[in-house]
C-alpha positions as CSV (number, residue, x, y, z in Angstrom):
1,X,45.5,-65.2,2.6
2,X,46.9,-62.2,0.4
3,X,44.2,-63.0,-1.9
4,X,41.1,-63.0,0.3
5,X,42.6,-59.4,1.8
6,X,42.8,-58.2,-1.9
7,X,39.0,-59.5,-2.7
8,X,37.8,-57.8,0.4
9,X,39.6,-54.5,-0.4
10,X,38.4,-54.6,-3.7
11,X,34.5,-55.4,-2.5
12,X,35.2,-52.6,0.1
13,X,36.4,-49.9,-2.6
14,X,33.2,-51.0,-5.2
15,X,30.8,-50.7,-2.3
16,X,32.3,-47.0,-1.5
17,X,32.2,-45.9,-5.5
18,X,28.6,-47.3,-5.2
19,X,27.4,-45.3,-2.3
20,X,29.2,-42.4,-3.4
21,X,31.8,-42.2,-0.6
22,X,34.8,-41.9,-3.5
23,X,34.9,-39.4,-5.8
24,X,38.0,-39.9,-7.4
25,X,40.5,-42.9,-7.9
26,X,44.4,-42.9,-8.3
27,X,45.5,-45.5,-10.8
28,X,49.1,-46.6,-11.2
29,X,50.0,-46.5,-15.0
30,X,53.2,-47.0,-17.3
31,X,52.8,-43.3,-17.2
32,X,52.8,-42.7,-13.9
33,X,49.8,-42.1,-11.2
34,X,46.9,-40.8,-12.8
35,X,43.7,-39.3,-11.1
36,X,40.3,-40.4,-12.4
37,X,37.2,-38.4,-11.0
38,X,34.2,-40.3,-10.4
39,X,30.9,-38.4,-11.5
40,X,27.4,-39.8,-11.5
41,X,24.5,-38.3,-12.7
42,X,23.6,-37.3,-9.2
43,X,26.9,-35.5,-8.6
44,X,25.7,-31.9,-9.9
45,X,22.8,-32.2,-7.3
46,X,25.2,-33.1,-4.7
47,X,27.2,-30.1,-5.3
48,X,24.0,-27.7,-5.4
49,X,22.8,-29.3,-2.3
50,X,25.8,-28.8,-0.4
51,X,26.4,-25.3,-1.6
52,X,22.9,-24.2,-1.5
53,X,21.7,-20.8,0.9
54,X,19.0,-22.9,2.3
55,X,19.3,-26.1,4.8
56,X,18.7,-29.5,3.5
57,X,17.9,-32.6,5.5
58,X,16.8,-35.9,4.9
59,X,14.6,-37.6,7.5
60,X,13.5,-41.1,8.2
61,X,10.1,-41.9,9.4
62,X,10.8,-41.6,13.2
63,X,12.5,-38.1,12.5
64,X,16.3,-39.3,12.7
65,X,18.4,-37.2,10.4
66,X,20.0,-39.1,7.6
67,X,21.6,-36.5,6.0
68,X,22.1,-32.6,6.5
69,X,24.1,-30.0,4.5
70,X,26.4,-27.6,6.0
71,X,24.1,-24.8,5.7
72,X,21.5,-26.3,8.0
73,X,24.2,-26.9,10.6
74,X,25.0,-23.1,10.4
75,X,21.3,-22.2,10.9
76,X,21.3,-24.3,14.0
77,X,24.9,-23.0,15.0
78,X,25.7,-27.0,15.7
79,X,28.7,-29.3,14.2
80,X,27.6,-31.3,11.2
81,X,29.0,-34.4,12.3
82,X,26.6,-34.3,15.5
83,X,23.5,-33.7,13.3
84,X,23.7,-36.6,11.5
85,X,21.9,-39.6,13.6
86,X,20.5,-37.2,16.0
87,X,16.7,-36.5,16.1
88,X,15.0,-33.6,14.6
89,X,12.6,-33.5,17.6
90,X,15.4,-32.1,19.6
91,X,15.7,-28.9,17.9
92,X,11.9,-28.2,18.0
93,X,10.2,-26.8,20.7
94,X,7.2,-28.5,22.8
95,X,4.7,-26.1,21.3
96,X,6.2,-26.5,17.6
97,X,6.4,-30.5,17.7
98,X,2.5,-31.0,17.0
99,X,2.8,-28.7,13.7
100,X,5.8,-30.6,12.5
101,X,3.9,-34.1,13.1
102,X,1.3,-32.5,10.7
103,X,3.7,-31.7,8.5
104,X,5.0,-35.1,7.9
105,X,1.6,-36.7,8.0
106,X,0.9,-34.2,4.6
107,X,4.3,-34.5,3.1
108,X,3.0,-36.2,0.0
109,X,0.9,-32.7,-0.7
110,X,2.2,-29.5,-2.5
111,X,3.2,-26.4,-0.6
112,X,3.5,-28.3,2.6
113,X,4.9,-25.3,4.3
114,X,4.9,-23.9,7.9
115,X,6.8,-21.3,9.7
116,X,8.1,-22.2,13.4
117,X,11.3,-21.7,15.3
118,X,14.2,-24.0,15.8
119,X,16.1,-24.3,19.0
120,X,20.0,-23.1,18.1
121,X,23.2,-24.1,20.0
122,X,23.2,-20.6,21.3
123,X,20.1,-21.6,23.3
124,X,18.2,-19.0,21.2
125,X,15.4,-19.6,18.7
126,X,15.9,-18.9,14.7
127,X,12.6,-18.3,13.0
128,X,12.5,-20.5,9.8
129,X,10.1,-21.7,7.3
130,X,9.9,-25.5,6.6
131,X,9.1,-27.2,3.3
132,X,8.5,-31.2,3.4
133,X,7.9,-33.7,0.9
134,X,8.5,-37.4,0.5
135,X,11.1,-38.9,-0.6
136,X,9.9,-41.7,-2.8
137,X,12.5,-44.4,-2.7
138,X,11.9,-48.3,-1.7
139,X,14.7,-48.9,0.3
140,X,13.6,-45.8,2.5
141,X,10.5,-46.3,3.8
142,X,8.6,-42.9,5.3
143,X,11.6,-41.1,4.5
144,X,11.3,-37.5,3.9
145,X,13.3,-34.6,2.2
146,X,13.2,-30.9,4.4
147,X,14.3,-27.5,3.0
148,X,14.8,-25.1,5.4
149,X,14.9,-21.5,5.0
150,X,16.0,-18.9,7.7
151,X,13.7,-15.8,8.1
152,X,16.0,-14.0,10.9
153,X,16.6,-11.0,8.5
154,X,12.8,-11.3,7.3
155,X,11.5,-10.8,10.5
156,X,13.8,-8.2,11.4
157,X,13.1,-6.1,8.5
158,X,9.3,-6.6,9.1
159,X,10.2,-5.3,12.8
160,X,11.7,-2.7,11.5
161,X,8.7,-1.7,9.0
162,X,6.5,-2.2,12.1
163,X,8.4,0.2,14.3
164,X,8.9,2.8,11.7
165,X,5.0,2.8,11.1
166,X,4.7,3.1,14.6
167,X,7.1,6.3,14.8
168,X,5.6,7.8,12.0
169,X,2.2,7.6,13.7
170,X,3.3,8.7,16.6
171,X,5.0,11.8,14.6
172,X,2.0,12.7,13.0
173,X,-0.1,12.8,16.3
174,X,2.3,15.0,17.9
175,X,2.7,17.4,15.1
176,X,-1.2,17.4,15.3
177,X,-1.3,18.1,19.0
178,X,1.2,20.9,18.4
179,X,-0.9,22.1,15.7
180,X,-3.8,22.2,17.7
181,X,-1.8,23.9,20.7
182,X,-0.5,26.5,18.6
183,X,-3.9,27.6,17.6
184,X,-4.8,27.6,21.2
185,X,-1.9,29.7,22.2
186,X,-2.5,32.0,19.0
187,X,-5.9,32.6,20.2
188,X,-4.6,33.3,23.6
189,X,-2.2,35.7,22.5
190,X,-4.9,37.5,20.5
191,X,-7.1,37.9,23.7
192,X,-3.9,38.9,25.6
193,X,-3.6,41.7,22.9
194,X,-7.1,42.8,22.8
195,X,-7.3,43.0,26.6
196,X,-4.0,45.0,26.7
197,X,-5.4,47.4,24.1
198,X,-8.6,47.9,26.6
199,X,-6.6,48.5,29.5
200,X,-4.4,51.0,27.6
201,X,-7.7,52.7,26.6
202,X,-9.4,52.9,30.0
203,X,-6.0,54.0,31.4
204,X,-6.1,56.9,29.0
205,X,-9.6,57.8,29.9
206,X,-9.0,57.6,33.7
207,X,-6.1,59.9,33.3
208,X,-7.8,62.4,31.2
209,X,-10.8,62.4,33.6
210,X,-8.5,62.6,36.4
211,X,-6.8,65.5,34.8
212,X,-10.0,67.1,33.9
213,X,-11.2,66.7,37.6
214,X,-8.0,69.1,38.6
215,X,-8.0,71.5,35.5
216,X,-11.8,72.3,35.9
217,X,-12.4,72.1,39.6
218,X,-14.0,75.5,39.7
219,X,-16.4,74.6,37.2
220,X,-19.8,72.9,38.7
221,X,-21.6,70.1,37.2
222,X,-21.4,66.6,36.3
223,X,-23.5,65.8,33.1
224,X,-22.4,64.1,30.5
225,X,-22.8,67.2,28.3
226,X,-20.4,69.4,30.4
227,X,-17.7,66.7,30.3
228,X,-17.8,66.7,26.7
229,X,-17.6,70.4,26.6
230,X,-14.7,70.3,28.9
231,X,-13.3,67.5,26.9
232,X,-13.4,69.3,23.7
233,X,-11.9,72.6,25.3
234,X,-9.1,70.6,26.7
235,X,-8.1,69.4,23.2
236,X,-7.7,73.1,21.9
237,X,-6.3,74.5,25.1
238,X,-2.8,73.8,24.6
239,X,-3.0,76.1,21.4
240,X,-3.0,79.7,21.0
241,X,-6.2,80.5,18.7
242,X,-9.5,81.6,18.7
243,X,-12.3,79.2,19.6
244,X,-16.1,79.3,19.3
245,X,-18.5,78.0,21.8
246,X,-22.3,77.7,21.4
247,X,-24.4,77.1,24.5
248,X,-28.0,75.7,24.5
249,X,-29.5,79.5,24.6
250,X,-27.6,79.9,21.3
251,X,-25.3,82.9,22.6
252,X,-22.0,82.6,21.0
253,X,-18.8,83.4,23.0
254,X,-15.4,84.2,21.1
255,X,-12.2,84.4,22.8
256,X,-8.6,83.5,22.8
257,X,-7.3,80.3,24.5
258,X,-3.8,80.8,25.8
259,X,-1.4,78.1,25.6
260,X,-0.6,77.8,29.2
261,X,-4.1,77.7,30.6
262,X,-7.4,75.8,29.7
263,X,-10.7,77.9,28.4
């Protein structure tokens, strides 16, 4: 009975070694227990797949997950133990399933890639890039290997660039509007200043004309020529100097103009 048990145990050990379930053995020797590490030709690749930054999955023909590395479990925000044996389709939205099936149909082609979203454990979608290729092994018919790249940060960066472009465009448009408005305000200010100057000139003229009416009220006449003469006389009236007035007949009038009254 014990021999049968030992045979069974040996067969199970060999099966585990051949299937890659055992990475090392502890063997009792005369020098004590010694550890022998088992390393096959595919061991470096297994390490690479487990530590790579992309998700890696092996699927059979019906979409069942046969193998998954930890990174893929992290992308889906799910336990690795629950992923193996589950269907890949439960992590796809109904709108993306046709795209995924076309990927499987063309798995033998190069550059067989597609962007879509995977449903995560947080009830959100994660944008990813899938790259699928056939896994050509005689004992696994129709199996494929899938590499999954998380595009979350890339999409976020693209969105930030779009927002920056939009903000820059809005800033440029605002500057243009402000520039146009500034020109309009400057032109309006010039017009206001011109009107102010005109009003000041007219105000001086009306005050002067009103003053002349009171100062020369005893002089009869409304002609422009007379008004001009009175205006010129008023200019020299404040000064104590000799003035000369020429009339239309050529007569010359000389006299002193007191400072306290007009001519």
